C-alpha positions in Angstrom: 44.1 -14.5 -30.8 40.8 -13.1 -29.5 39.5 -10.3 -31.1 39.1 -7.1 -28.8 35.9 -5.1 -28.4 35.7 -1.4 -28.1 33.0 -0.2 -25.7 31.2 3.1 -26.2 31.4 6.0 -24.0 28.5 4.7 -22.0 29.7 1.3 -21.5 31.8 -0.1 -18.9 35.6 -0.5 -20.2 36.9 -3.8 -19.1 40.4 -4.2 -17.8 41.3 -6.5 -21.0 39.5 -4.0 -23.8 41.0 -1.4 -25.6 39.2 1.8 -25.2 37.1 3.3 -28.1 37.5 6.8 -29.3 34.4 7.6 -27.8 35.6 6.3 -24.3 38.8 8.5 -24.9 36.9 11.3 -25.8 34.7 11.2 -22.9 37.8 11.0 -20.4 39.3 14.2 -22.5 36.3 16.2 -21.9 36.1 15.4 -18.3 39.8 15.9 -17.7 39.8 19.1 -19.8 37.2 20.6 -17.8 39.0 19.7 -14.7 42.0 21.6 -16.0 39.7 24.6 -16.4 38.5 24.6 -13.0 42.1 24.2 -11.6 43.5 27.2 -13.3 40.5 29.4 -12.4 42.6 30.5 -9.1 45.9 30.8 -10.7 44.6 33.0 -13.5 43.1 35.4 -11.1 45.9 35.5 -8.8 48.5 37.0 -11.3 46.0 39.4 -12.5 45.0 40.9 -9.4 47.2 44.2 -9.3 45.9 44.9 -13.0 42.3 44.4 -11.9 42.7 46.6 -9.1 44.0 49.3 -11.1 41.4 49.0 -13.9 38.3 48.8 -11.3 39.8 51.1 -8.6 40.2 48.3 -6.1 42.4 48.7 -3.0 44.9 45.6 -2.1 42.3 44.9 0.7 39.5 44.1 -1.7 41.2 42.4 -4.3 40.8 39.2 -2.3 37.3 38.9 -3.5 38.4 37.9 -7.0 39.9 34.7 -5.2 37.8 34.1 -2.3 34.6 34.8 -4.2 35.5 31.6 -6.5 36.7 29.7 -3.4 33.5 30.6 -1.5 31.4 29.4 -4.1 33.1 26.0 -4.7 33.4 25.2 -0.9 30.2 26.4 0.6 28.0 24.6 -2.2 30.1 21.6 -2.8 27.8 19.4 -0.5 24.8 20.8 -2.1 26.3 20.4 -5.3 26.6 16.6 -4.7 22.8 16.6 -3.4 21.7 18.2 -7.0 23.6 15.6 -8.8 22.1 12.5 -6.7 18.4 13.9 -7.5 18.8 15.2 -10.8 21.3 13.0 -12.5 24.8 13.5 -13.5 24.4 14.5 -17.1 22.0 17.2 -16.8 23.9 18.9 -14.1 27.2 18.5 -15.7 25.8 20.0 -19.1 24.1 22.9 -17.1 27.2 23.6 -15.2 29.3 24.0 -18.4 27.0 26.4 -20.1 26.8 28.7 -17.0 30.4 28.6 -16.5 31.0 29.9 -20.2 28.5 32.5 -19.5 29.8 33.5 -16.4 33.3 33.8 -17.8 32.2 36.0 -20.7 30.3 38.2 -18.3 33.3 38.4 -15.8 35.5 39.4 -18.9 33.3 42.3 -19.6 32.5 43.4 -16.2 33.0 47.2 -15.5 32.2 46.9 -11.5 33.8 44.9 -9.0 30.4 43.4 -7.5 29.6 42.0 -10.9 33.2 40.5 -11.4 33.1 38.8 -7.8 29.5 37.7 -8.5 30.7 35.9 -11.8 33.5 34.3 -9.7 31.4 32.8 -7.2 29.2 31.4 -9.9 31.8 29.8 -11.5 32.7 28.5 -8.0 29.4 26.9 -7.8 29.7 25.4 -11.3 33.2 23.9 -10.3 31.3 22.4 -7.2 28.9 20.8 -9.7 31.2 19.2 -12.2 34.2 18.2 -9.9 32.2 15.4 -8.2 30.2 14.8 -11.1 33.1 14.3 -13.3 34.3 11.6 -11.0 31.1 9.9 -10.7 31.0 9.5 -14.6 34.6 8.0 -14.5 33.4 5.4 -11.9 30.5 4.5 -13.9 32.3 4.2 -17.3 35.4 2.6 -16.1 35.1 -0.3 -13.8 37.3 -0.9 -10.9 40.9 -1.9 -11.5 43.5 -1.1 -14.1 41.0 0.7 -16.4 39.9 3.3 -13.7 43.1 3.6 -12.5 44.5 4.6 -15.7 41.4 6.9 -16.4 41.9 8.7 -13.0 45.7 9.0 -13.7 44.9 11.0 -16.7 42.3 13.0 -14.9 44.6 13.7 -12.1 47.4 14.7 -14.3 44.9 17.4 -15.9 44.0 18.5 -12.7 47.4 18.9 -11.1 48.5 20.8 -14.4 45.8 23.3 -14.4 47.3 25.6 -11.8 50.7 25.7 -13.6 49.2 26.3 -16.9 46.9 29.0 -15.2 50.1 31.0 -14.0 51.4 31.0 -17.4 48.4 31.9 -19.4 47.6 34.6 -16.9 51.1 36.1 -17.1 50.9 36.2 -20.8 47.3 37.2 -21.2 47.5 40.0 -18.5 50.2 41.7 -20.3 47.7 42.4 -23.1 44.7 42.9 -20.7 43.4 41.1 -17.4 40.0 40.8 -19.3 41.5 38.1 -21.4 42.3 35.9 -18.4 38.7 35.6 -17.4 37.2 35.6 -21.4 39.3 32.7 -22.8 37.6 29.7 -20.6 34.3 30.7 -22.2 34.9 29.3 -25.8 36.8 26.1 -24.2 33.7 25.3 -22.0 31.1 25.9 -25.0 33.5 23.6 -27.0 33.4 20.9 -24.3 29.7 21.3 -23.9 29.5 20.3 -27.6 31.5 17.1 -27.0 29.9 16.4 -23.8 26.3 16.6 -25.2 27.3 13.7 -27.4 29.7 11.9 -25.4 28.3 11.9 -21.4 26.2 8.9 -21.2 22.6 9.2 -19.8 22.0 7.9 -16.5 19.0 7.6 -13.9 19.2 8.9 -10.5 19.6 6.2 -7.8 16.3 5.7 -6.3 18.0 5.0 -3.0 19.6 8.5 -2.9 18.1 11.2 -0.7 15.4 13.0 -2.1 15.5 16.0 -0.1 17.6 19.0 -1.3 18.2 20.4 2.1 18.1 24.0 1.0 18.1 25.4 4.4 21.6 23.8 5.0 22.8 24.8 1.9 21.6 28.6 2.3 22.7 28.9 5.8 26.4 27.6 5.2 26.7 29.7 2.3 25.4 33.0 3.8 27.8 32.3 6.8 30.8 31.8 4.5 30.0 35.1 2.5 29.3 37.0 5.6 32.6 35.9 7.4 34.6 37.1 4.4 32.5 40.4 4.2 32.9 40.8 7.9 36.9 40.4 7.9 36.9 42.6 4.6 34.9 45.5 6.4 37.7 45.7 9.2 40.3 47.8 7.1 37.6 49.6 5.6 35.5 50.8 8.4 37.3 49.7 11.3 37.1 46.3 13.4 34.8 48.0 16.0 32.6 49.3 13.6 28.9 48.3 13.5 28.8 47.0 10.1 31.8 44.7 10.7 30.8 43.2 14.1 27.2 42.7 12.7 28.5 40.9 9.7 30.5 38.6 11.7 27.9 38.2 14.5 25.3 37.1 11.8 27.9 34.8 10.2 28.4 33.0 13.6 24.5 32.7 14.1 24.0 31.3 10.6 26.9 28.8 11.2 25.1 27.7 14.3 21.9 27.5 12.2 23.7 25.3 9.8 24.8 22.9 12.6 21.4 22.7 14.0 19.7 22.1 10.6 22.3 19.3 9.9 21.6 17.6 13.1 17.9 17.9 13.0 17.0 17.1 9.2 16.1 13.6 8.0 18.7 13.8 5.1 21.4 16.2 6.1 24.1 17.2 3.6 26.9 15.9 5.9 25.9 12.6 7.3 25.8 12.4 11.2 28.9 10.9 12.4 31.2 11.4 9.5 32.6 14.6 11.1 33.3 12.7 14.3 36.2 10.5 12.4 39.2 11.9 13.7 41.4 10.9 10.6 39.1 12.4 8.2 38.8 15.7 10.2 42.6 15.7 10.8 43.1 15.3 7.0 40.8 18.0 6.2 42.1 20.5 8.7 45.5 19.6 7.5 44.9 20.1 3.9 43.0 23.2 4.4 45.9 24.5 6.3 48.2 23.9 3.4 45.9 25.2 0.8 45.0 28.4 2.8 48.8 29.1 3.5 49.7 28.5 -0.2 47.0 30.8 -1.6 47.5 33.4 1.2 51.2 33.3 0.4 50.7 33.7 -3.4 48.3 36.7 -2.8 50.8 38.5 -0.8 53.8 37.7 -2.9 51.8 38.8 -6.2 51.2 42.2 -4.6 54.9 42.4 -3.3 56.2 41.5 -6.5 54.1 43.7 -8.8 53.3 46.7 -6.8 57.0 46.9 -4.8 59.5 45.1 -7.0 58.4 46.1 -10.4 57.4 42.6 -11.8 55.2 42.4 -14.6 52.6 39.7 -14.9 54.4 37.6 -17.0 57.7 37.5 -14.6 55.0 36.9 -11.6 53.8 33.9 -13.2 57.2 32.5 -13.9 58.0 33.3 -10.6 55.4 30.9 -9.0 56.1 28.0 -11.3 58.7 26.1 -8.8 55.9 26.1 -6.5 53.3 24.8 -8.9 55.2 22.7 -11.6 56.4 19.9 -9.5 53.2 18.7 -8.6 52.1 18.5 -12.3 55.2 16.5 -12.9 55.0 13.9 -10.4 51.4 13.5 -10.1 51.2 10.1 -12.0 53.6 8.8 -9.5 52.4 10.2 -6.3 50.5 7.0 -5.2 53.5 5.1 -4.9 55.0 7.4 -2.6 52.1 6.8 -0.4 52.3 3.0 -0.8 55.8 3.2 0.0 56.0 5.6 2.9 52.5 5.8 4.2 50.3 9.0 4.1 50.9 10.3 7.7 54.5 10.5 7.1 54.4 12.3 3.7 51.8 14.8 5.1 54.2 15.5 8.2 57.1 16.1 5.8 54.9 18.3 3.3 53.6 20.4 6.1 57.2 20.9 7.6 58.4 22.0 4.0 55.4 24.4 3.7 56.1 26.1 7.1 59.8 26.5 6.5 59.0 27.8 3.1 56.4 30.7 4.5 59.0 31.5 7.2 61.9 32.2 4.7 60.0 34.5 2.8 61.2 38.2 3.3 59.2 40.5 5.4 60.9 43.6 4.8 62.4 45.6 1.9 61.2 46.3 -1.6 64.1 45.1 -3.5 64.1 41.5 -4.6 66.8 38.9 -5.3 64.9 36.1 -6.6 67.1 33.3 -6.1 67.6 33.8 -2.4 64.4 35.9 -1.5 61.6 34.1 -3.3 62.8 30.8 -5.0 63.7 29.0 -1.7 60.2 29.6 -0.7 58.6 28.5 -4.0 60.7 25.4 -4.0 59.8 24.1 -0.5 56.1 25.0 -1.2 56.2 23.1 -4.2 57.8 20.0 -2.5 55.3 20.4 0.3 52.4 19.5 -2.5 54.4 16.6 -4.2 54.8 15.1 -0.6 51.2 15.8 0.6 48.9 16.2 -2.4 47.9 12.4 -2.7 48.4 11.5 0.9 46.0 13.8 2.1 43.3 12.4 0.0 44.2 8.7 0.6 44.2 9.5 4.4 40.9 11.4 4.3 38.8 8.6 2.0 40.5 5.7 3.3 39.6 6.3 6.8 35.7 5.7 6.1 33.6 2.9 4.7 32.9 2.5 1.0 29.6 4.1 0.9 30.8 7.2 2.7 33.9 8.0 0.9 32.1 10.2 -1.9 30.4 12.6 0.7 33.7 12.4 2.9 35.9 13.7 -0.4 33.2 16.5 -0.5 33.6 17.4 3.1 37.1 17.2 2.7 37.3 19.4 -0.1 35.0 21.7 1.3 37.4 22.3 4.1 40.2 23.1 1.6 38.0 25.6 -0.4 36.7 27.5 2.6 40.1 27.7 4.2 41.5 29.4 1.0 38.5 32.0 1.1 39.2 32.7 4.7 43.0 32.8 4.7 43.0 35.2 1.5 40.7 37.5 3.1 42.6 37.6 6.2 45.8 38.2 4.3 44.1 41.0 2.4 43.0 42.7 5.6 46.3 42.4 7.0 48.4 43.6 4.2 47.8 47.4 4.5 49.6 47.1 7.8 52.8 45.7 5.8 53.6 42.6 4.4 55.2 41.3 7.7 51.6 41.0 9.5 50.1 39.0 6.4 53.0 36.7 6.2 52.9 36.1 10.0 49.4 35.2 9.5 50.5 32.8 6.8 53.2 31.1 8.7 50.9 30.5 11.6 48.3 28.8 9.4 51.1 26.5 8.0 52.5 25.6 11.6 48.9 24.9 12.6 48.9 22.2 9.8 52.1 21.0 10.9 51.1 20.4 14.4 48.0 18.6 13.0 50.2 16.7 10.8 52.5 15.6 13.8 49.3 14.8 15.7 48.7 12.0 12.9 52.2 10.4 13.6 51.4 9.6 17.3 49.6 6.3 18.3 45.9 6.7 18.1 43.4 4.7 20.5 40.8 5.2 17.7 39.9 2.1 15.3 40.0 3.7 11.8 39.7 1.3 9.1 43.1 0.4 7.7 44.2 2.0 4.6 44.3 -0.2 1.5 47.1 -0.3 -0.9 47.4 2.7 -3.6 48.7 2.0 -6.7 47.7 5.3 -8.6 46.7 8.7 -7.7 43.3 8.9 -5.7 40.0 9.5 -7.3 39.5 12.6 -5.5 38.0 15.8 -6.1 37.8 19.7 -6.8 34.8 16.5 -4.2 38.6 15.8 -3.6 41.6 16.1 -5.8 42.5 15.9 -8.6 40.2 19.0 -8.5 42.1 22.3 -8.7 45.4 21.0 -8.6 45.6 21.5 -4.9 44.6 19.3 -2.1 
C-alpha cells in the first residue's frame, strides 16, 4: 500500500490524501468563526426586551440592534471583497477577528444605545470581511472535488447551526444579563485569532484583481442604507411628515442614485456591469431577501409579543424559536441532494409557500398564548421553508453566472439578503406601536412577494441562463453567500 502524505494548512489537500491536524485546525478556525457570525443575529433578537428595559429604548427603537448588524454586513460586503482582493486574505481576516473581539467587548459594556448600535455595525462589517475570505481560503487550501466538498460540508454545518445555538445561548445568558450575550464572543474570537495566526496560510494578492477600492461606491451605498433605516425609524418618533423623516429618506434616495451612477461610470466597479441584468441571479437575490427579511421581521414581532405581552422569559423565547431554526442545522449536510433531485426552482417555490403560510397563521390579536396552536405551527412552517430553500437559493444564484463571476454574484446575493433584513426589521419596528397586526401584515406581504418571485421562476423563460450543474454537497456560499449566518 502506498503511504499517504499529510499536507500542511497552506498546501492543497488532494482527494487521495489524509488531512493533517493543521488542515483540520484551519477548517475548524474558519468554521468556528462562521458560527460566531451566524449567531450574532439570534443572540440579539432574544435579548431585545432586556436591552430596551436597561437602556430605555422603546419597541420602535430596538430594531437598531438587529438592523445595525445587517446594515454593516450587507452594505459593506462588496467593499469587503474588494479589500480582500487588494490587501490579501490573511491580513484582512486576522484584522477582522481582532476588531470583532474589541467591538463585542465594547458593546457588552455600552451604557448608551448609540454606542451599542455602532458596535453592531462594526461587527457586521467584520462579518462582511471574514465571510467571503473564509470561503476563499477554503477554495485555496482544498482543491475542487471530494476534499473541498467535505470541507464545505463542515463549514456549512457550522454556519447553519449558529442561529440555533445563538437562540439557546442568548436565552440562557439574558436570564443573567443581556450584556453577556455580547461579551462571550470576545474571548472566542481572540482564541480563534491565536490559532488563525499560525494556521491561515500567507497569500499574495492576485495581480489581475482590481486595484481601485471604489470608496465612493462603498460610501454612497452604506450611507444610503443607514439613512433609509434612520428615516423609517424617525417616522414613529417624529411623524412621517416631519422634515427630519422626509429629509433622511430623500437624502437616502439621492445617495442610492449616486451609487448607481458611480458603479456605471467607474472603471473598476464593486458590482460588475451586466451582473444585475442576469434574471436568475436577480430573482434569487429578491426571493432570498424576502425569505430572510420576513423571517427576521417575524421573530422581532414574536420576541416583543412573547416577552412583553405573554410573559415569556428569554430562555422560553429561545426555546420557542428553535423549531424554526433547528431543522436547517439538522439537514444542512444533505440539502445538496434535495436540489439535485428536485431542482432549485421547485424547492424555492415550496419554501416560499411554507414561509407565507407560516406568517399568515401567526395570531394577530390577543395577549394569551397557546404555544402549540398559536406559535408552533408558524415556527415549523418557517423551519421547513429554510430546509427547502436554503441551499437551492444559492445554487440558483451562483449557478446562473460564469465561473469567474460567481464570487461577486455570491456577494451581490448576500448583500440583498442582509439589506432586506435591515429594512424589514426597521419597518416592523415602526409599525409595531400601532399593534401587532400591522407589523405582521408587513411580514406576510414580504413573504408573499417572495412567493410571487419564486412562482415566476417556475415559468418557462426565454432567457438563456447557463444550465445548473449537478450538486452533491451544500454550496460553497457565503455570509458572500451561505453558509454565512445560517440563513439564505
